[in-house]
PAVEXMAR-322403 format. One record per residue: x, y, z of N, C-alpha, C in turn. Coordinates in steps of 0.05 Angstrom, whole numbers, padded with zeros to 5 digits, always signed. Atoms other than C-alpha are relative to their C-alpha. Layout:
XYZXYZXYZ
...
//
This chain:
-00026-00003+00011-00961+00514-01101+00021+00006+00021
-00020-00008-00020-00927+00546-01042+00009-00024+00017
-00007+00024-00017-00930+00480-01002+00020-00018-00014
-00018+00016+00015-00892+00445-01057+00027+00014-00004
-00025-00015+00006-00841+00500-01072+00016+00007+00025
-00013-00009-00025-00825+00523-01001+00022-00019+00010
-00021+00017-00010-00787+00461-00979+00025-00002-00018
-00022+00001+00019-00743+00464-01041+00018+00025+00000
-00015-00025+00002-00720+00536-01032+00029-00001+00011
-00028+00001-00009-00658+00520-00990+00018-00016-00018
-00017+00019+00016-00634+00469-01042+00003+00009-00029
+00000-00007+00028-00647+00504-01108+00011+00029-00003
-00011-00027+00005-00604+00563-01132-00013+00012-00025
+00011-00011+00025-00634+00570-01202-00025-00017-00007
+00026+00013+00008-00706+00554-01223-00004+00003-00030
+00006+00001+00029-00724+00534-01294-00029-00010-00002
+00029+00007+00000-00800+00536-01300-00010-00002-00029
+00011+00005+00027-00838+00509-01360-00030+00002+00001
+00029+00002+00004-00908+00515-01386-00007-00029-00005
+00010+00027+00005-00947+00450-01385-00022+00001-00021
+00021+00001+00020-00994+00428-01440-00025-00012+00011
+00024+00011-00012-01046+00402-01391-00016+00022+00012
+00018-00022-00009-01106+00444-01370+00004+00008+00029
-00002-00007-00028-01094+00440-01295+00027+00010+00008
-00028-00008-00007-01020+00457-01297+00003+00030+00003
-00006-00029-00004-00995+00523-01271+00019+00008-00023
-00018-00011+00021-00961+00567-01323+00027+00006+00013
-00027-00007-00009-00887+00582-01318-00001+00028+00014
+00003-00026-00013-00907+00654-01302-00012-00001+00027
+00012+00003-00027-00950+00632-01244+00020-00011+00019
-00021+00011-00018-00893+00591-01216+00020+00021+00007
-00019-00022-00005-00846+00650-01223-00012+00019+00021
+00012-00018-00019-00895+00695-01186-00001-00012+00028
+00001+00013-00026-00903+00645-01130+00028-00001+00012
-00028+00000-00011-00827+00637-01123+00008+00027+00009
-00007-00027-00008-00819+00712-01120-00014+00007+00027
+00013-00005-00026-00870+00715-01063+00014-00015+00023
-00012+00017-00021-00833+00660-01025+00029+00008+00007
-00028-00005-00004-00762+00685-01032+00008+00028-00010
-00009-00027+00007-00727+00753-01034+00018-00001-00025
-00019+00002+00022-00672+00731-01081-00003-00026-00015
+00005+00025+00015-00694+00681-01134+00009+00004-00029
-00008-00001+00028-00663+00666-01201-00019-00019-00015
+00020+00016+00014-00720+00642-01246+00002+00005-00030
+00002-00001+00029-00720+00627-01320-00026-00014-00009
+00026+00011+00009-00784+00613-01359+00004-00010-00029
-00001+00013+00026-00791+00566-01418-00027-00008-00009
+00026+00008+00010-00848+00549-01464-00005-00030+00002
+00004+00029-00002-00835+00474-01459+00026-00012+00010
-00023+00014-00010-00787+00421-01434+00023+00000-00019
-00022+00001+00020-00748+00418-01499+00016+00026+00001
-00015-00025-00002-00730+00492-01494+00016+00001+00025
-00015+00000-00025-00711+00484-01421+00024-00018-00001
-00023+00019+00002-00667+00424-01436+00022+00012-00016
-00021-00012+00018-00631+00461-01492+00015+00021+00016
-00014-00021-00016-00616+00519-01445+00016-00012+00022
-00016+00013-00022-00594+00474-01388+00026-00012-00011
-00024+00011+00012-00545+00440-01435+00021+00021-00003
-00019-00022+00003-00513+00508-01447+00010+00010+00027
-00006-00013-00026-00514+00532-01374+00012-00019+00021
-00007+00018-00022-00504+00470-01330+00030-00008-00002
-00028+00009-00002-00434+00453-01306-00001-00030+00008
-00001+00029-00007-00412+00380-01296-00007-00005+00029
+00005+00004-00029-00418+00389-01220-00029+00007+00008
+00027-00008-00007-00489+00417-01223-00019-00024+00000
+00020+00020-00001-00548+00374-01205-00026+00012-00010
+00025-00010+00010-00613+00382-01243-00022-00018+00012
+00023+00014-00012-00677+00363-01207-00025+00008-00015
+00026-00005+00014-00742+00356-01246-00021-00009+00020
+00022+00008-00018-00802+00358-01201-00025+00017-00005
+00026-00013+00005-00874+00379-01200-00021-00021-00004
+00020+00020+00006-00931+00341-01230+00012-00025-00013
-00009+00024+00014-00926+00271-01259+00005+00007-00030
-00004-00008+00028-00932+00305-01327+00027+00013-00004
-00026-00013+00002-00871+00347-01314+00023-00020+00001
-00021+00020-00003-00829+00289-01290+00001-00019-00024
+00000+00018+00023-00851+00243-01347+00012+00014-00024
-00011-00014+00023-00835+00296-01398+00030+00004+00003
-00029-00003-00005-00767+00308-01366+00015-00026-00006
-00012+00026+00006-00752+00233-01370+00001-00005-00030
+00001+00004+00028-00774+00231-01442+00021+00017-00015
-00019-00018+00013-00729+00290-01460+00029-00005+00010
-00027+00006-00010-00669+00261-01422+00011+00021+00018
-00010-00020-00018-00665+00316-01371+00009-00013+00026
//
């Protein structure tokens, strides 16, 4: 996980982590713990699924914000399906 998250740290101000419904996926809590190990000041929100994350992003994101969905193919596919 650290190898995937580390390069993104300089570019991401707020992390929105979701739980995946696949057995091999890391939980949102595991992602949060890894991000806390990698960075002193991290803003992390945890969601049970992509739908909940999308709803919250619609409330929080400003027109100038960029939302990047990355991780496993499952995460990206679900983000595309949900219109994130």
